[in-house]
C-alpha positions as CSV (number, residue, x, y, z in Angstrom):
1,M,49.5,75.0,181.5
2,E,51.4,76.6,178.6
3,K,52.8,79.2,181.0
4,D,54.1,76.4,183.2
5,I,55.7,74.6,180.2
6,Y,57.4,77.8,179.1
7,G,58.7,78.4,182.6
8,F,59.9,74.8,182.7
9,D,61.7,75.3,179.4
10,Q,63.5,78.3,180.9
11,F,64.3,76.5,184.1
12,L,66.0,73.7,182.2
13,L,68.0,76.1,180.1
14,V,69.0,78.6,182.8
15,R,69.1,76.6,186.0
16,R,70.2,73.3,184.6
17,G,72.2,74.5,181.5
18,L,70.8,71.7,179.3
19,Q,71.1,71.7,175.5
20,P,68.0,72.6,173.4
21,I,67.6,69.1,172.0
22,T,67.5,67.7,175.6
23,I,65.1,70.4,176.7
24,Q,62.8,69.7,173.8
25,S,62.8,66.0,174.7
26,Y,62.0,66.6,178.4
27,V,59.2,69.1,177.7
28,K,57.6,66.7,175.3
29,C,57.8,64.0,177.9
30,I,56.3,66.1,180.6
31,K,53.4,67.1,178.4
32,R,52.6,63.4,177.8
33,I,52.8,62.7,181.6
34,I,50.6,65.6,182.5
35,K,48.0,64.4,180.0
36,A,48.2,60.8,181.5
37,I,47.9,61.9,185.1
38,G,45.4,64.7,184.5
39,T,47.2,67.5,186.4
40,P,50.3,69.6,186.0
41,Y,50.8,69.5,189.8
42,P,50.9,65.7,190.7
43,T,51.4,64.4,194.2
44,H,54.2,62.0,195.1
45,D,51.6,59.2,195.2
46,Q,50.4,60.0,191.7
47,I,53.9,60.1,190.3
48,E,54.8,56.8,192.0
49,D,51.7,55.1,190.5
50,Y,52.6,56.4,187.1
51,V,56.2,55.3,187.4
52,A,55.2,51.8,188.6
53,K,53.0,51.3,185.5
54,F,55.7,52.9,183.3
55,Y,58.4,50.6,184.5
56,R,56.3,47.5,183.9
57,A,55.8,48.5,180.2
58,G,58.2,47.3,177.6
59,Y,60.1,50.6,177.0
60,S,63.8,50.7,176.4
61,Y,66.2,51.4,179.2
62,S,67.2,54.8,177.8
63,H,63.5,55.9,177.4
64,K,62.8,54.9,181.0
65,T,65.8,56.7,182.3
66,N,65.1,59.9,180.4
67,T,61.5,59.9,181.5
68,I,62.5,59.6,185.2
69,I,65.0,62.4,184.8
70,A,62.3,64.6,183.2
71,I,59.9,63.9,186.0
72,E,62.5,64.8,188.7
73,H,63.2,68.1,186.9
74,W,59.5,68.9,186.6
75,M,58.8,68.1,190.2
76,E,61.7,70.3,191.3
77,Y,60.4,73.1,189.1
78,I,56.9,73.0,190.6
79,G,58.4,73.0,194.1
80,N,57.6,69.4,195.0
81,P,60.9,67.6,194.5
82,I,61.0,63.8,194.4
83,K,63.9,61.3,193.9
84,L,63.0,58.1,192.0
85,G,64.9,54.9,191.7
86,R,66.6,53.8,188.4
87,Q,66.3,50.3,187.0
88,Q,69.6,48.5,186.4
89,K,71.0,49.0,182.9
90,P,70.8,45.7,181.0
91,K,73.9,44.3,179.4
92,S,73.0,44.6,175.8
93,I,74.9,43.5,172.7
94,I,75.1,45.1,169.3
95,K,73.1,43.2,166.8
96,N,72.3,43.2,163.0
97,T,75.3,45.4,162.0
98,L,76.3,45.3,158.3
99,S,79.1,43.2,156.9
100,E,81.8,44.9,154.8
101,A,80.1,43.4,151.7
102,E,76.8,44.9,152.7
103,V,78.3,48.4,153.2
104,T,79.9,48.1,149.8
105,K,76.6,47.1,148.3
106,L,74.9,50.1,150.0
107,I,77.5,52.6,148.5
108,F,77.3,50.9,145.1
109,N,73.5,51.5,145.0
110,C,73.8,55.3,145.4
111,R,72.4,57.0,142.3
112,N,74.7,60.1,142.3
113,I,77.9,61.5,143.9
114,R,75.9,63.4,146.5
115,E,74.3,60.2,147.9
116,S,77.7,58.4,147.7
117,A,79.4,61.2,149.6
118,I,76.8,61.2,152.4
119,I,76.7,57.4,152.9
120,T,80.5,56.9,152.4
121,L,81.3,59.6,155.0
122,V,78.9,58.2,157.6
123,A,80.2,54.7,156.9
124,Y,83.9,55.6,157.2
125,A,83.8,58.2,160.0
126,G,81.1,56.7,162.2
127,L,79.4,60.1,162.6
128,R,76.1,60.5,164.5
129,N,73.1,61.9,162.6
130,K,73.3,65.4,164.0
131,E,77.1,65.5,163.6
132,L,76.8,64.8,159.9
133,C,74.2,67.5,159.4
134,N,76.3,70.1,161.3
135,L,79.4,69.5,159.2
136,R,80.7,72.5,157.2
137,V,83.1,72.3,154.2
138,Q,85.9,73.7,156.3
139,D,85.5,70.9,158.8
140,V,86.9,68.4,156.3
141,D,90.7,68.1,156.3
142,F,91.5,66.6,152.9
143,G,95.2,66.5,153.5
144,N,95.0,64.5,156.7
145,N,91.9,62.4,155.8
146,S,89.9,63.5,158.7
147,V,86.8,65.5,159.7
148,R,86.5,67.9,162.6
149,V,83.3,67.3,164.7
150,L,82.2,70.4,166.6
151,E,79.7,70.2,169.5
152,G,79.1,66.5,169.1
153,K,77.3,64.5,171.8
154,G,77.7,66.2,175.1
155,T,78.8,69.4,173.2
156,K,82.3,67.9,172.8
157,D,84.6,68.6,169.9
158,G,86.6,65.8,168.3
159,I,88.4,64.4,165.2
160,A,87.2,61.4,163.2
161,S,89.5,59.7,160.7
162,I,88.3,58.8,157.2
163,S,89.8,56.7,154.4
164,A,91.6,58.1,151.4
165,E,88.8,56.7,149.3
166,C,86.3,58.6,151.3
167,T,88.3,61.8,150.8
168,R,88.3,61.2,147.1
169,V,84.5,60.8,147.0
170,L,84.1,64.1,149.0
171,I,86.4,65.9,146.6
172,Q,84.4,64.7,143.6
173,Y,81.2,65.7,145.4
174,L,82.5,69.2,146.0
175,T,83.6,69.5,142.4
176,E,80.1,68.8,141.2
177,Y,78.4,70.7,144.1
178,P,80.8,73.5,144.9
179,R,80.1,75.6,148.0
180,P,82.1,78.1,150.2
181,R,84.2,76.8,153.0
182,E,81.9,78.2,155.7
183,E,78.7,76.6,154.2
184,Y,77.2,73.3,155.4
185,L,78.7,70.3,153.6
186,F,75.3,68.9,152.8
187,T,72.1,70.8,152.2
188,T,68.7,69.9,150.7
189,L,68.5,69.9,147.0
190,E,65.3,71.7,146.5
191,H,65.7,74.7,148.8
192,G,69.3,74.5,149.9
193,N,68.3,74.2,153.6
194,K,70.5,72.6,156.2
195,Y,70.4,68.8,156.0
196,H,68.2,67.3,158.8
197,P,68.5,64.0,160.6
198,C,65.1,63.0,159.1
199,D,66.5,63.6,155.6
200,L,69.5,61.4,156.5
201,R,67.4,58.5,157.8
202,K,65.2,58.7,154.7
203,L,68.2,58.5,152.4
204,F,69.6,55.4,154.2
205,R,66.2,53.6,153.9
206,K,65.8,54.4,150.2
207,V,69.4,53.2,149.3
208,A,69.1,50.1,151.5
209,E,65.9,49.2,149.6
210,R,67.7,49.6,146.3
211,A,70.5,47.4,147.5
212,G,68.1,44.7,148.6
213,I,69.4,44.7,152.2
214,Q,66.8,43.0,154.4
215,K,68.0,44.4,157.7
216,R,66.8,47.8,159.0
217,V,69.4,50.2,157.9
218,Y,69.7,53.7,159.6
219,P,72.6,56.1,160.0
220,H,73.5,55.2,163.6
221,L,73.8,51.5,162.5
222,M,76.8,52.6,160.4
223,R,78.5,53.8,163.5
224,H,78.0,50.4,165.1
225,T,79.0,48.7,161.9
226,L,82.3,50.6,161.6
227,A,83.2,49.6,165.2
228,M,82.4,45.9,164.7
229,N,84.2,45.7,161.3
230,M,87.3,47.5,162.7
231,L,87.3,45.1,165.7
232,A,86.9,42.1,163.4
233,R,90.0,43.3,161.5
234,G,92.0,43.4,164.7
235,A,91.7,47.1,165.7
236,G,92.5,47.8,169.4
237,I,89.7,48.9,171.7
238,Y,91.3,52.3,172.3
239,T,91.6,52.9,168.5
240,I,87.9,52.4,168.2
241,K,87.2,54.5,171.3
242,E,89.1,57.5,169.7
243,Q,87.4,57.0,166.3
244,L,83.9,57.0,167.9
245,R,85.0,59.7,170.3
246,H,83.6,57.9,173.4
247,S,84.3,59.6,176.7
248,F,84.8,56.3,178.5
249,V,86.3,53.0,177.3
250,D,83.4,51.1,179.0
251,T,81.1,52.5,176.3
252,T,83.3,51.0,173.6
253,L,83.6,47.6,175.3
254,I,80.1,46.7,174.3
255,Y,81.4,46.0,170.8
256,V,83.9,43.5,172.2
257,N,81.1,41.7,174.0
258,S,79.1,41.6,170.8
259,L,81.8,40.1,168.5
260,V,80.7,36.5,168.5
261,P,82.8,35.3,165.6
262,G,86.0,36.7,167.2
263,T,85.2,35.0,170.5
264,R,84.4,31.8,168.7
265,N,87.8,31.8,166.9
266,E,89.7,32.5,170.2
267,Y,87.7,29.7,171.9
268,D,88.5,27.2,169.2
269,K,92.1,28.2,169.4
270,F,92.6,27.6,173.1
271,V,89.8,25.1,174.1
272,P,91.2,22.0,175.8
273,S,90.8,18.6,174.2
274,Y,88.9,16.3,176.5
275,V,87.8,13.5,174.1
């Protein structure tokens, strides 16, 4: 089976041109499915039985979709292609984001300038986990209060704005932790290795515990939080789209649908008086 898995890895890379992180996810998924079905060469009936049970389970929409795509790629690779149906994407809303006061509390409870720099940058720029870890010193434009994001989601490059206060914190951080322009902006303290998304998630959990924030706090929540707080302050949807570097405005509109207080205020302003 290992030979098949290696060949599948090559197939996804060469024939489909997928990114390594996507390939790793699909390979892991297929290993799990092969173990569940009991054969690396399932029939269409076996796949359909598996998918029927899988769809009835309480997995997220993205997990279901990614699994179906992985199955289709695998079946094509072994020469027995199949096309499976996709469930309709639910209309979700963004929940449990942090208020401005809670973000301030989070930053206030950092124990050193390094922690402050990491959390402040994620909070103000709305960077994804991997994007933060890939940043190099030369990607920060201190004069224009912005960071250059190279090969972000979908291997796209982009620019994210940051506040003047965020720039000040980064300058202070680099004064205490100087490093060459071509080096990664953040590395591990003990061995100086490239910062990893797991390190980032762990840091957010620890600082949130110190701050006494009861919500689950993780790096990507700061991205949602930035969008919701900008929207609450009156930012236009296209401004938020550019800051988050979304390809389509439809992706950004989920934040508009999630802003209950804003909707409430507009309703109270325009609701007719019947009694």
